C-alpha positions as CSV (number, residue, x, y, z in Angstrom):
1,M,0.1,0.1,-0.2
2,A,2.7,2.3,0.4
3,E,3.9,2.1,-3.1
4,E,0.2,2.6,-4.3
5,Q,0.2,6.0,-2.1
6,D,3.5,6.9,-3.5
7,L,2.4,6.5,-7.1
8,H,-0.6,8.8,-6.5
9,A,1.5,11.2,-4.3
10,P,1.1,14.7,-5.4
11,V,4.3,15.9,-7.7
12,S,4.9,19.2,-8.6
13,K,3.9,20.2,-12.2
14,W,7.4,21.3,-13.3
15,K,9.1,17.5,-11.9
16,M,9.5,15.1,-14.8
17,P,9.2,11.5,-13.7
18,V,12.3,10.6,-16.1
19,G,14.1,8.6,-13.5
20,V,11.6,6.1,-14.3
21,F,13.5,4.9,-17.4
22,F,16.2,3.7,-14.5
23,K,13.8,1.9,-12.4
24,D,14.8,-1.5,-11.2
25,A,17.7,-1.4,-13.6
26,R,19.4,-4.0,-11.7
27,R,16.8,-6.5,-12.7
28,V,16.8,-6.1,-16.6
29,F,19.0,-9.3,-16.5
30,K,16.9,-11.2,-13.6
31,W,15.2,-14.2,-15.1
32,D,12.0,-13.5,-12.7
33,I,8.2,-13.9,-13.9
34,L,8.2,-10.5,-15.7
35,G,11.6,-11.3,-17.7
36,K,10.1,-14.7,-18.7
37,E,7.0,-13.4,-19.9
38,I,8.4,-10.9,-22.0
39,L,10.8,-13.2,-23.6
40,D,8.1,-16.0,-24.0
41,I,6.4,-13.5,-26.2
42,A,9.4,-11.2,-27.9
43,L,11.4,-14.4,-29.2
44,P,8.7,-16.2,-31.3
45,A,7.2,-13.1,-32.4
46,A,11.0,-11.8,-33.5
47,L,11.4,-15.2,-35.1
48,A,8.0,-14.9,-37.0
49,T,9.0,-11.1,-38.4
50,A,12.4,-12.9,-39.6
51,A,10.5,-15.6,-41.5
52,D,9.1,-13.5,-44.5
53,P,12.6,-11.9,-45.5
54,I,14.4,-15.3,-45.2
55,A,11.7,-16.7,-47.3
56,S,12.0,-14.1,-49.7
57,L,15.8,-14.4,-49.8
58,I,15.3,-18.3,-50.6
59,D,12.7,-17.5,-53.1
60,T,15.3,-14.9,-54.9
61,A,18.0,-17.5,-54.9
62,F,15.7,-19.9,-56.7
63,I,14.5,-16.9,-59.5
64,G,18.4,-16.3,-59.8
65,H,18.8,-19.7,-61.5
66,I,16.2,-18.4,-64.2
67,G,18.2,-15.5,-65.3
68,P,19.5,-11.9,-64.2
69,V,16.5,-10.3,-66.0
70,E,14.0,-12.4,-64.1
71,L,16.1,-11.7,-60.8
72,A,15.8,-7.9,-61.3
73,A,12.3,-8.2,-62.2
74,A,11.1,-10.0,-59.2
75,G,13.4,-7.8,-57.2
76,V,11.4,-4.5,-58.1
77,S,8.0,-6.3,-57.9
78,I,8.9,-7.6,-54.2
79,A,9.8,-4.2,-53.0
80,L,6.6,-2.4,-54.7
81,F,4.3,-5.4,-53.3
82,N,5.6,-5.0,-49.5
83,Q,5.8,-1.5,-49.7
84,A,2.1,-1.5,-50.7
85,S,1.7,-3.8,-48.0
86,R,3.3,-2.3,-45.1
87,I,0.9,0.9,-45.7
88,T,-1.9,-1.2,-45.0
89,V,-0.7,-4.0,-42.5
90,F,1.1,-2.1,-40.0
91,P,-1.7,0.2,-38.9
92,L,-4.2,-2.8,-38.7
93,V,-1.9,-5.3,-36.6
94,S,-0.9,-2.7,-34.2
95,I,-4.3,-1.6,-33.3
96,T,-5.5,-4.9,-33.4
97,T,-3.1,-6.3,-31.1
98,S,-4.1,-3.3,-28.4
99,F,-7.7,-3.7,-28.8
100,V,-8.0,-7.4,-28.8
101,A,-5.4,-7.5,-25.5
102,E,-7.7,-4.9,-23.7
103,E,-11.2,-6.5,-24.8
104,D,-10.2,-9.9,-23.4
105,T,-8.8,-8.4,-20.4
106,V,-12.1,-6.7,-19.9
107,A,-14.1,-9.6,-20.5
108,K,-11.7,-12.1,-18.0
109,M,-12.0,-9.3,-15.5
110,N,-15.5,-9.3,-15.7
111,M,-16.2,-12.8,-15.5
112,K,-13.9,-13.4,-12.5
113,S,-15.9,-10.3,-11.1
114,E,-19.2,-12.5,-11.6
115,K,-18.0,-15.3,-9.5
116,G,-17.4,-12.9,-6.8
117,E,-13.7,-11.9,-7.6
118,S,-12.8,-8.3,-7.1
119,S,-11.7,-6.9,-10.2
120,D,-12.3,-3.1,-9.8
121,N,-9.3,-2.0,-7.9
122,G,-7.0,0.6,-9.8
123,L,-3.6,-1.0,-8.6
124,L,-3.0,-4.3,-7.3
125,E,-2.2,-3.9,-3.2
126,S,1.2,-5.8,-3.5
127,S,4.4,-4.2,-2.1
128,E,6.4,-5.4,-5.1
129,A,5.1,-5.2,-8.6
130,N,6.9,-8.2,-9.6
131,K,5.1,-10.2,-6.8
132,A,1.6,-8.9,-8.4
133,I,2.9,-10.0,-12.0
134,E,4.0,-13.4,-10.6
135,E,0.6,-14.2,-9.2
136,N,-0.9,-13.1,-12.3
137,V,1.2,-15.3,-14.6
138,K,0.6,-18.2,-12.0
139,L,-3.1,-17.7,-12.2
140,E,-2.8,-18.0,-16.0
141,K,-0.7,-21.1,-15.8
142,A,-3.5,-22.5,-14.0
143,E,-5.8,-22.0,-15.9
144,K,-4.0,-23.2,-19.0
145,G,-3.0,-26.2,-17.1
146,A,-6.9,-27.6,-16.5
147,A,-6.4,-29.1,-20.1
148,K,-3.3,-30.7,-20.6
149,N,-3.2,-31.3,-24.4
150,S,-5.5,-28.2,-25.1
151,D,-4.0,-25.2,-27.1
152,P,-2.9,-22.2,-24.9
153,L,-5.6,-20.1,-25.8
154,E,-8.5,-22.9,-25.3
155,N,-8.5,-22.3,-21.6
156,V,-7.5,-18.6,-20.7
157,D,-11.0,-18.0,-19.0
158,K,-10.9,-21.2,-16.9
159,L,-10.3,-21.0,-13.1
160,P,-8.2,-23.4,-11.4
161,S,-9.4,-26.9,-11.4
162,D,-9.7,-27.3,-7.7
163,L,-12.2,-24.5,-7.5
164,M,-14.7,-25.9,-10.0
165,S,-16.9,-28.9,-10.7
166,T,-16.3,-31.1,-13.5
167,N,-19.4,-29.7,-15.1
168,K,-18.2,-26.4,-14.7
169,K,-15.0,-27.0,-16.2
170,E,-16.8,-28.6,-19.4
171,K,-19.0,-25.8,-19.6
172,I,-16.1,-23.4,-19.8
173,K,-14.3,-25.6,-21.9
174,K,-16.9,-25.5,-24.8
175,Q,-17.8,-21.7,-24.2
176,K,-16.2,-19.4,-26.9
177,R,-15.3,-15.9,-26.3
178,H,-16.7,-13.0,-28.0
179,I,-14.0,-10.5,-29.3
180,A,-15.6,-7.9,-31.0
181,S,-12.2,-6.4,-32.1
182,A,-11.1,-9.8,-33.7
183,S,-14.0,-9.7,-36.1
184,T,-13.5,-6.1,-36.8
185,A,-9.9,-6.8,-37.8
186,L,-10.7,-10.2,-39.9
187,I,-13.2,-7.8,-41.9
188,F,-10.9,-5.0,-42.3
189,G,-8.3,-7.3,-43.3
190,T,-10.3,-8.9,-45.9
191,I,-11.7,-5.5,-47.4
192,L,-8.1,-4.0,-47.4
193,G,-6.7,-7.0,-49.0
194,L,-9.2,-7.2,-51.8
195,L,-8.9,-3.2,-52.3
196,Q,-4.8,-3.8,-52.5
197,A,-5.0,-6.8,-55.0
198,I,-7.5,-5.2,-57.4
199,F,-5.5,-1.9,-57.0
200,I,-2.1,-3.5,-58.0
201,I,-3.3,-5.6,-60.9
202,F,-4.9,-2.9,-62.6
203,S,-2.3,-0.6,-62.3
204,T,0.6,-2.9,-62.7
205,K,2.4,-1.4,-65.3
206,V,2.0,2.5,-64.4
207,L,3.1,1.4,-60.7
208,L,6.6,-0.6,-62.2
209,G,7.1,2.6,-64.3
210,V,7.1,4.7,-60.8
211,M,9.6,2.1,-59.7
212,G,11.8,3.1,-63.1
213,V,10.7,0.0,-65.3
214,K,10.0,1.6,-68.4
215,S,7.9,0.4,-71.1
216,D,11.2,-0.5,-73.3
217,S,12.9,-2.2,-70.4
218,P,13.3,-6.2,-70.9
219,M,12.4,-6.4,-67.0
220,L,8.6,-5.2,-67.6
221,A,7.1,-8.4,-69.0
222,P,8.3,-10.6,-66.2
223,A,7.9,-8.1,-63.3
224,Q,4.2,-7.7,-64.4
225,K,3.8,-11.7,-64.4
226,Y,5.2,-12.0,-61.2
227,L,3.4,-8.6,-59.6
228,K,-0.2,-9.6,-60.8
229,I,0.0,-13.1,-59.6
230,R,1.7,-12.0,-56.3
231,S,-1.2,-9.6,-56.0
232,I,-3.4,-12.5,-56.0
233,G,-2.2,-13.0,-52.4
234,A,-2.8,-10.0,-50.9
235,P,-5.9,-10.8,-49.1
236,A,-4.4,-13.8,-47.4
237,V,-1.3,-11.7,-46.7
238,L,-3.4,-9.2,-44.7
239,L,-5.7,-11.6,-43.3
240,T,-2.5,-13.7,-42.0
241,L,-1.3,-10.6,-40.5
242,A,-4.7,-9.4,-38.9
243,M,-4.8,-12.9,-37.3
244,Q,-1.3,-12.4,-35.9
245,G,-2.0,-9.4,-34.1
246,I,-5.3,-11.2,-32.6
247,F,-3.3,-13.9,-31.4
248,R,-0.7,-11.1,-30.1
249,G,-3.4,-9.8,-28.4
250,F,-3.8,-12.9,-26.6
251,K,-0.1,-12.8,-25.8
252,D,0.4,-16.1,-28.2
253,T,2.9,-15.4,-30.4
254,R,4.2,-19.3,-30.5
255,T,0.9,-20.2,-32.8
256,P,1.2,-18.0,-35.4
257,L,5.0,-18.7,-35.4
258,Y,4.7,-22.6,-35.9
259,V,2.1,-22.0,-38.7
260,I,4.4,-19.4,-40.5
261,V,7.3,-21.9,-40.6
262,V,5.0,-24.5,-42.0
263,G,3.6,-22.2,-44.7
264,Y,6.9,-20.8,-45.7
265,G,8.5,-24.5,-45.7
266,V,5.6,-25.6,-48.1
267,N,6.7,-22.3,-50.2
268,I,10.2,-23.1,-50.5
269,A,9.3,-26.9,-51.4
270,L,6.9,-25.5,-54.1
271,D,9.7,-23.2,-55.6
272,P,11.9,-25.7,-57.5
273,L,9.0,-27.9,-58.4
274,L,6.8,-25.0,-59.9
275,I,9.7,-22.9,-61.5
276,F,11.6,-26.0,-63.0
277,V,9.5,-29.0,-63.1
278,C,6.4,-27.4,-64.2
279,G,8.5,-25.0,-66.3
280,L,6.2,-22.0,-65.1
281,G,9.3,-19.8,-64.4
282,I,9.0,-16.6,-62.5
283,R,5.1,-17.1,-62.6
284,G,5.8,-20.5,-60.5
285,A,7.9,-18.7,-57.6
286,A,4.9,-15.9,-57.4
287,L,2.4,-19.0,-57.2
288,A,4.5,-20.9,-54.6
289,H,4.4,-18.1,-52.4
290,V,0.7,-17.3,-53.1
291,L,-0.4,-20.7,-52.2
292,S,1.5,-20.7,-49.0
293,Q,0.2,-17.5,-47.9
294,Y,-3.4,-18.9,-48.2
295,L,-2.6,-22.1,-46.3
296,M,-1.3,-20.0,-43.7
297,A,-4.4,-17.7,-43.5
298,L,-6.4,-21.0,-43.6
299,V,-4.9,-22.8,-41.1
300,L,-4.7,-19.7,-38.5
301,F,-8.4,-18.9,-39.2
302,I,-9.2,-22.5,-38.3
303,I,-7.4,-22.3,-35.3
304,L,-8.9,-19.0,-34.4
305,T,-12.7,-20.4,-34.9
306,K,-12.1,-22.9,-32.4
307,K,-11.0,-20.4,-29.6
308,I,-13.3,-17.3,-30.1
309,D,-16.7,-16.5,-31.8
310,L,-16.1,-14.6,-34.9
311,L,-19.8,-13.9,-35.3
312,P,-20.6,-11.0,-32.6
313,P,-24.0,-10.9,-31.2
314,S,-24.8,-8.0,-33.2
315,I,-22.9,-5.6,-35.9
316,K,-23.2,-2.7,-33.6
317,D,-20.8,-4.4,-31.4
318,L,-18.1,-4.4,-34.2
319,Q,-15.7,-1.5,-33.6
320,F,-15.5,0.3,-37.4
321,G,-15.3,3.7,-36.0
322,R,-12.5,2.9,-33.3
323,F,-10.4,1.4,-36.1
324,L,-10.8,3.9,-38.7
325,R,-10.2,6.4,-36.3
326,N,-7.2,5.0,-34.9
327,G,-5.9,3.2,-38.1
328,T,-5.9,6.5,-40.1
329,L,-3.6,8.1,-37.3
330,L,-1.2,5.3,-37.9
331,L,-1.4,5.2,-41.6
332,A,-0.5,9.0,-41.4
333,R,2.6,7.8,-39.5
334,V,3.7,5.0,-41.8
335,V,3.4,7.4,-44.9
336,A,5.9,9.6,-42.7
337,V,8.1,6.9,-42.0
338,T,8.2,5.4,-45.5
339,F,8.7,8.8,-46.8
340,C,11.6,9.6,-45.0
341,V,13.4,6.3,-46.0
342,T,12.6,6.4,-49.8
343,L,13.7,10.0,-49.7
344,A,17.1,9.0,-48.3
345,A,17.4,6.3,-50.8
346,S,16.4,8.5,-53.7
347,L,19.0,11.3,-52.8
348,A,21.5,8.2,-52.5
349,A,20.6,7.3,-56.1
350,R,21.2,11.0,-57.3
351,E,25.0,10.4,-56.0
352,G,25.5,8.0,-58.4
353,P,25.2,4.3,-58.8
354,T,28.7,3.7,-56.6
355,P,26.9,5.4,-53.4
356,M,23.6,4.1,-54.1
357,A,24.9,0.4,-54.1
358,A,26.9,1.4,-50.8
359,F,23.8,3.0,-49.3
360,Q,21.5,0.0,-50.1
361,T,23.8,-2.6,-48.5
362,C,24.0,-0.2,-45.4
363,L,20.2,0.4,-45.1
364,Q,19.6,-3.4,-45.3
365,V,21.8,-4.1,-42.9
366,W,20.5,-1.4,-40.5
367,L,16.8,-2.2,-41.1
368,T,17.4,-5.9,-40.6
369,S,19.1,-5.7,-37.5
370,S,15.6,-4.3,-36.0
371,L,13.6,-7.4,-36.3
372,L,15.0,-8.4,-32.8
373,A,13.8,-5.3,-31.3
374,D,10.5,-5.7,-33.0
375,G,10.1,-8.8,-30.9
376,L,10.4,-7.0,-27.5
377,A,8.0,-4.1,-29.1
378,V,5.2,-6.8,-29.6
379,A,5.8,-8.3,-26.2
380,G,5.8,-4.4,-24.4
381,Q,2.7,-3.8,-26.4
382,A,0.4,-6.9,-25.6
383,I,1.5,-6.6,-21.9
384,L,0.9,-3.2,-21.5
385,A,-2.2,-3.2,-23.2
386,C,-3.6,-5.6,-20.5
387,A,-1.8,-3.8,-17.8
388,F,-3.9,-0.6,-18.7
389,A,-7.1,-2.3,-19.1
390,E,-7.0,-3.7,-15.6
391,K,-5.6,-0.2,-14.3
392,D,-2.4,-1.9,-13.1
393,Y,-0.2,0.5,-13.4
394,K,2.6,-1.1,-11.4
395,K,2.9,-3.8,-13.9
396,A,2.7,-1.0,-16.7
397,I,5.8,0.6,-15.2
398,A,7.6,-2.4,-14.5
399,T,6.8,-3.8,-18.1
400,A,7.6,-0.7,-20.1
401,T,11.2,-0.1,-18.0
402,R,12.0,-3.6,-18.6
403,V,11.6,-3.7,-22.1
404,L,13.1,-0.4,-22.7
405,Q,16.3,-1.4,-20.7
406,M,16.3,-4.6,-22.5
407,S,16.2,-2.8,-26.1
408,F,18.9,-0.8,-25.1
409,I,21.4,-3.6,-23.8
410,L,20.2,-5.3,-27.2
411,G,21.3,-2.4,-29.4
412,V,24.6,-2.1,-27.6
413,G,25.2,-5.6,-28.6
414,L,24.0,-5.2,-32.0
415,T,26.4,-2.3,-32.1
416,F,29.6,-4.7,-32.0
417,V,27.7,-7.4,-34.2
418,V,26.9,-5.0,-36.8
419,G,30.0,-3.1,-36.8
420,I,32.3,-6.3,-36.7
421,G,30.1,-8.3,-39.3
422,L,30.0,-5.5,-41.8
423,Y,33.5,-4.5,-41.5
424,F,34.8,-8.1,-42.4
425,G,31.8,-9.0,-44.3
426,A,31.3,-6.2,-46.6
427,G,32.8,-8.2,-49.6
428,I,29.8,-10.6,-49.5
429,F,27.8,-7.8,-50.9
430,S,29.9,-6.2,-53.5
431,S,33.7,-7.0,-54.8
432,D,33.8,-3.0,-56.2
433,V,36.7,-1.1,-54.2
434,N,34.9,1.9,-54.3
435,V,31.3,0.4,-52.7
436,L,33.5,-1.3,-50.2
437,H,35.0,1.9,-49.3
438,L,31.8,3.9,-49.0
439,I,30.5,0.9,-47.1
440,R,33.2,1.4,-44.4
441,I,32.4,5.2,-44.3
442,G,28.6,4.6,-43.7
443,L,29.5,1.6,-41.2
444,P,29.8,3.8,-38.0
445,F,26.6,5.5,-38.3
446,V,25.0,2.0,-39.0
447,A,26.6,0.3,-35.9
448,A,26.7,3.5,-33.6
449,T,22.4,4.0,-34.0
450,Q,21.6,0.3,-33.1
451,P,21.1,1.3,-29.4
452,I,18.8,4.5,-30.5
453,N,17.2,2.4,-33.3
454,S,16.1,-0.3,-30.9
455,L,14.8,2.2,-28.1
456,S,12.9,3.6,-31.0
457,F,11.3,0.5,-32.3
458,V,10.3,-0.3,-28.6
459,F,8.9,2.9,-27.8
460,D,6.5,2.3,-30.4
461,G,5.4,-1.1,-28.8
462,V,5.1,0.9,-25.4
463,N,3.0,3.8,-27.0
464,F,0.8,1.4,-28.6
465,G,0.1,-0.9,-25.7
466,A,-1.0,2.3,-23.9
467,S,-3.1,3.1,-26.9
468,D,-1.4,6.6,-27.7
469,F,-2.1,6.2,-31.2
470,A,-2.7,10.1,-31.8
471,Y,0.8,10.8,-30.1
472,C,2.5,8.4,-32.1
473,A,1.0,10.0,-35.4
474,Y,1.5,13.6,-34.7
475,S,4.9,13.4,-33.3
476,L,6.4,11.1,-36.2
477,V,4.8,13.6,-38.8
478,L,6.7,16.8,-36.9
479,V,10.0,14.2,-36.8
480,A,9.4,13.3,-40.4
481,I,9.4,17.1,-41.4
482,A,12.4,18.1,-39.4
483,S,14.3,15.0,-40.8
484,I,13.2,15.6,-44.6
485,V,14.7,19.1,-44.1
486,S,17.9,18.0,-42.6
487,L,18.2,15.2,-45.3
488,F,18.1,17.6,-48.1
489,L,20.4,20.0,-46.5
490,L,22.9,17.7,-45.3
491,S,22.9,15.5,-48.7
492,K,23.6,18.8,-50.7
493,S,26.7,20.0,-48.5
494,H,28.0,16.2,-47.4
495,G,26.5,13.8,-50.0
496,F,26.9,10.3,-48.9
497,I,27.8,11.1,-45.3
498,G,25.4,13.9,-45.1
499,I,22.6,11.3,-45.5
500,W,23.5,9.3,-43.1
501,I,24.0,11.9,-40.6
502,A,20.4,12.8,-41.5
503,L,19.4,9.5,-40.9
504,T,21.0,9.3,-37.8
505,I,19.0,12.5,-36.5
506,Y,16.0,10.8,-37.6
507,M,16.1,8.2,-35.3
508,A,17.3,10.3,-32.5
509,L,14.4,12.4,-32.8
510,R,11.8,9.6,-32.9
511,T,13.5,8.1,-29.8
512,F,13.2,11.5,-28.2
513,A,9.6,11.3,-28.8
514,G,9.4,8.5,-27.1
515,V,11.2,9.5,-23.9
516,W,9.5,13.2,-24.0
517,R,6.1,11.5,-23.7
518,M,6.8,9.0,-20.9
519,G,9.5,11.1,-19.2
520,T,7.2,14.0,-18.8
521,G,4.2,11.9,-17.3
522,T,1.8,13.0,-20.2
523,G,-1.0,11.6,-21.9
524,P,-1.7,7.8,-20.8
525,W,1.2,8.4,-18.5
526,R,0.0,11.1,-15.9
527,F,-0.6,8.6,-13.4
528,L,3.5,9.0,-13.0
529,K,2.7,12.4,-11.6
530,G,0.0,11.6,-9.9
531,R,-2.9,12.1,-12.1
532,S,-5.5,9.9,-13.4
533,P,-4.8,8.9,-17.0
534,P,-7.2,10.3,-19.7
């Protein structure tokens, strides 16, 4: 109770609770309940995120054996399709994870309240946040353990078996949960996927022209074949990712991982069969990817239908307005991020083919290393969304600080791994002496920014978990404006190095925006200054 009183003690409006970032820093390596819960969500999420680029890399290797023209055509098409998907997928997955976690938590609290349990306390009355977390997780494990061989999602609403009769347990086991946000996410995923497929199929030539593939280019014909077939899989892609968001909301990242691994395994197996044995060439590569995507979507959908009732009691229960409002905010955010990175690549291309080759290599390493941080962001978002729904602010603080501290240490480790790896392994990407020289010039920026990159990505998860979507959008738009100005000015005065300085400024500003929100105790973090969250 003492800590609860301290949490709500009056604080001067001039005093900033920035010290919260260093709270319990000694626990960052401690293998306690919170650490286990975070890693249990983060590791499968990171592996699932890494599965797609790995599968695309293997796809590319098979296509490379068809011919260099087909390889270049597939590269442009994949980049175009992924960019179009990212604009719609990122907002959908992010808001789905938060909304499902909140709704599921509230539903469980209501069920426990109906059974005579107290569920309306703003803070858990525990002297240690970690002890409260431990009890919550033990309860969840007891609930899940009621049926030994069942799926992790099947028994999340059960009470420990020794508190219920066999009849009650069977009744709950057969009962499906009503999660309106899950149904809404699937509807949006289907609609957006169909719209994306139709748009790309009927504007393939125009879009490829924007990407630099002109009408007289030998790449145009194979690129059109690949992109049109690949676009047929757009509904499956968005549905699969929407369902990943739903499972993440349930804190289950293992089920999507298993399905994704199997799906991409099928993709890799179909590649040589369709490309070479059936003689479909580049169309076979696209078809293999589409079939694997629909397989993943089907399997995830079947699993999901066994856990929740996807048909809400009424259409009024669907959350179209909430999804559209917050999705639009995150869409603006994604556009701002995409524009900054695309502009940097465009300015590098203006420097010439050699600087562009070096920049592209550095950029891919720079972005790929963020996949591990994405896992921590997913874990932070899922746990925080539940904690805020329960008004369990002790757990919110403990989770936010732990994932941020973990991300910083991860970033420091990546600094050494990326720096040493790129310095000695740059020859893998190019044998051109001038390209290698520029890669080594960009290397200090790529390596040294890893800590702020990791913090930036995890701050996204923290803010999404707190449903602070408006701040995420507006702050990123302001960051993008400042970054665009610095990109133009620094690229003009310092060329290749100037672009990387501007990108460093961009990531630093993104991190600062996250630090400012939580460190000043504003928005959903007002309770850090003794005020009730909005």
